[in-house]
N, C-alpha and C positions, 0 to 999 in steps of 0.2 A: 403777852397774848391778850387780845381784846375779848370782851364778853361773848360776842357771837362765835368767835373761833373756839373759845373754851367750851361753850355749850355744844358746838358741833363735834368737837373732839370727844367730849364725854358721851354723847349719844352714839357716836361711831364705836366707841369702846364697848358698848352694850352687846354688839354683835359677837366679837370674840369671847366676851364673858359668857354668853349663852352656850357657845361651843364647849366651854369648859365643863358643862354639865353632861356632855354626851356620854362619857365613860360611866358615870353614875347611873344614868337612865338606862343605858344599854345593858349593864350588868344586873340591874335590879328589876327592870320591868320588861325587857324584850326576851323573845325565845333565844336560847343559847346557841352559839355556833353558826349564826347566819348574819355576819356583818355586812356582806354585800347586799343581801335582801333588805337589811335595815337601811342601808344607804339609798337603795332604790326607792323604797317606800317613803323615805325621808324627803326625797327630791322630786320624784315624778308626779304623784297625784297633786301635790300643792302647786307645783310648777304649771301643770296644765290648767288648774283652776285660776291661777293668777293671769295666765295668758287669756283665758276666756273673759275674766273680769276686765282686763286691760283693753280687750277688743281690738288689738292690733297684732298682725303677724309681721314678721320681718319682710323687708322689701330690698331688692337689689343686692348690694354687697353685704347687707346685714343678715342675709341667710347664712353665709359662710362665717361671718364675724360672730354671730350668735352661737353657731356651732363650735367655733374655736374657743370662745370664752366659756361656754358651758362645759366643754371638755377639760379645759385647763383648771377652772375654778371648782368644778363639781365632779364630772365623770372620772377623768384620769386621776385627779387628786384623791378622791375617795378610794378608788381601787388600789392605788399604790400605797396609800396610808394604811388601809386595812391589811394589805400584804405585809407591810413593814411591822405592823402591830403584832401579827402572828409570829414573825421571825425574830423580833427584838423585844427586850424588856421595855415596858411602857416608858420608863425614864429616858432610855436612849432615844426612842422615837420622838419624845417631846423635845429633847435637846436638839435633835436634828431640825425640828420645826422652828426652833429659836434662831436658826441661821437665816431665816427668811428675810429679815430687815437688811442684812448685808447683801443678799442676792438681789433684792429689789433696788438697793442703792447702786449696785454695779450695773444692772440692766438699764437703769434710768439714764445712765450717761449716754449710751448710743441712741436709745429710743425716745427719750424725752429732753435731751440736751441739758440734763442736770450736771452739776459738778460734784464729784465725790469728795466730801469733806473728811479731814482727819478725825474731826469730832464724831462723825457718824460711825467711823470704824471703832473708835474707843468705846462709845456707848453701846454699839452692837455687840462687841466682845463681852462687855460687862453684862449685858442681857443674857447672853449664852451662859456665862458663868453662873448667873443667878438662877436660871432655869435648871442648870445641872445640879446645883446644890439643893434645889427645891424638890426635884423628882428622882434623881438617881439613888438607887438603893444598893449598897454593897458592890462587889465586883460585877461589872456588867459584861454579859456574854455578847460578843460582836459577831454577828452572822453576815457574811459577805453580801448575798442577795438582799437581805433585809436592809443593810446599810444603803445599798444602791437604790432600793425602792424608796426608802425614807428620804434620801437626798433628792431623788427625782420628784417625789411628791412636793417637797419644799420648793423645788425649781418650777414645777408646774403652777403652783399657786402664785409664786412670785411673778412669773411671766404674765399670768392672768391679771394680776394687780396692775402691772405697768401698761398692758394693752388696754385694759379698761380705762385707765387714765388717758391714754393716747387717743383712743377712738371716741370717747365721750358716750353720751346716752341719747339716742334719737327719739325715744318715746318716754312715757311716764315711768317712774321708778317701779311701779307695780308690774307693768308689762315687761320692762327690761329684766327684772329679776326673774319673772316667769320664763322668759326665753332661755335664760341660762340654766335654770333648774330643770326645765323640760328637756333640753338638749343633753345635759349631763345624765338625767334619769334614763333617757332612751338609750344612751351608751351603756349604762349599768344594767339595764333590765335583762338582756340576753346573757350577760356574764353571770348575774345572780341566779338565773334559772338553770344555767348549765352547770355551774359549780355547786350550788347549794340546794336548789329546788325550793318548793313551797313547804312550810310547816304543816304537819298533819292536823294540829289543833291550834287555835288562837284564843287566848283567854281575854277577859275584860282588862286585866292588867296590861297585857301585851298591846291591846288597842289603845289604852291610855298612853303607854310609852311611845308608840308610833305617832299618835296625835301630837304629843308634846314635841317630838323631834321634828315633825313636819311643820307645825305652826310656829312654835317659839324658836326652836333651835335653828331652823332652816329659813322659813319664809321671813320672819322678823329679823333674825340674825343677819342673813345675807342682804336683805333690803337696806338695813342700817349700814352695813359694811360697804355696799356698793355706792350708797349715797355719800358716805364719808370719803371714799376714794375719789369721787367726782370733784369734791371741793377742797380736800386737803392735799398737800404734797404727798406723792406716792410713798416716799421713805418714811415720813411721819406717820402715815396711816399704817404702814406695815409693822411698826413697833407696837401698835396697839394689840397685835396678835399675841403678845406676851401675856395679856390678860387671861388667855385660855388655860395655860398650865397653873397659873395662880388660883383661878377659880376652881379648877379641878381638884387641887390640893385642899383648898378650904372646904369644898363640898364633901370630900372624903372625910375630913375631920369632923364636920358638923353632922352629916347624915349617917356615916358608918363608924363613927367613934375612933377613927384613926388618929394616932398621936403625931404631934409636930415636934421635931427636934430643934435644937438651937441652930444647927446648920441649915435646916429648912427655913426657919424664920429669917436667917441672914440672906438666904437665896431669894426669898420672897421680897425682902427689902431691896436687894440689888436689881431684881427684875422690874419691880415697880419704879424704882429710882431711874433706871435707864429709860423706861417708857416715858416718864415725865420729862427727863432731860432732853429726849429726842424731839419733844414738841416745842422747845424753846426756839424762837427765831434766831437766825445767825447773828443779827445785829446785837442781841443781848449777850451772846457768847463773846463777840468781838469786844464789846465794851468791858466785859468782865476781864478778858485777857489783857486789854490795854491798862485797866486799873491795876492789875497785878504787876505789870511791867513798870508802871509809874512808882508803885510802892517799893519796887526793887531798884529804882533809879535808872531804868532803861527807857528808851524812847518808845512811844506807842506805835503800834502797827497801823498802817492805813486800813480804814474800814473796807470790807469787801461785801458785795451784794449777796443777798440770800440766794442759794443755789436753785431753789425751786419756787421762789416768790411768784414768778410769772405764771407758774403752772397752776396755782391755786385759783386763778380766775377763769380757767378754761371751762 
């Protein structure tokens, strides 16, 4: 991996890393029992501000494309995610989210012309195992509607990632991120008002929490994430989402004094290891496999092109 690609990957990973602080900020700084309101405030005001600063509204097909991407990446995703979080233990919900790289890899075959590699499946399953060890606690209660919502949320974000890659970006990163946040926030607003309503009081701590979620967690996080999707292969970028449960666990350990078991440390190593391995070019993996065959006395396999190499230049 060259220096430019390494820096781009590291910067993109900052987005999912900021998402890993959502649980800590929500539980410690926001009004209790209003996750949909938190999601709306997190997306809509900052989204409208970014659209105003970008000074560009969608045109032509980008009206419905911006709405679709905003729904998949923000509105529908947030609503289903919070529903799953209420019906499932947090560890189960996080594990369902770890399935996203495999879903992205599968969807990329028909939509992006990518080839599904066996290595991607192996690394993806390793990532799921790592997240499971990291976040699952004891016997997990499995609720049917919660499982469906969690998987649907994962699928929503996965389709959003692939369509973002397929359609590209017609305006500045600021405006493009603002379009999606505004569309998603407008979808969430009536749902939040209908289901939860407005809090009777808002403290300074609440305002600080909302501001953090809007500016750092959402505006910065999604801008870096969308920029990474534009330049990185879709499957590679989706593996970076494994940073979120890792950061969430570390944040709980640092800020809340939660303990880390040996199994959690192993899970963290597996999750981070799968994230790193997923970024390696296919040529590196092919050379490693050929070297292993030579050492065992077999014939080397013919090199195969990287499945998404052409996509990174779109």
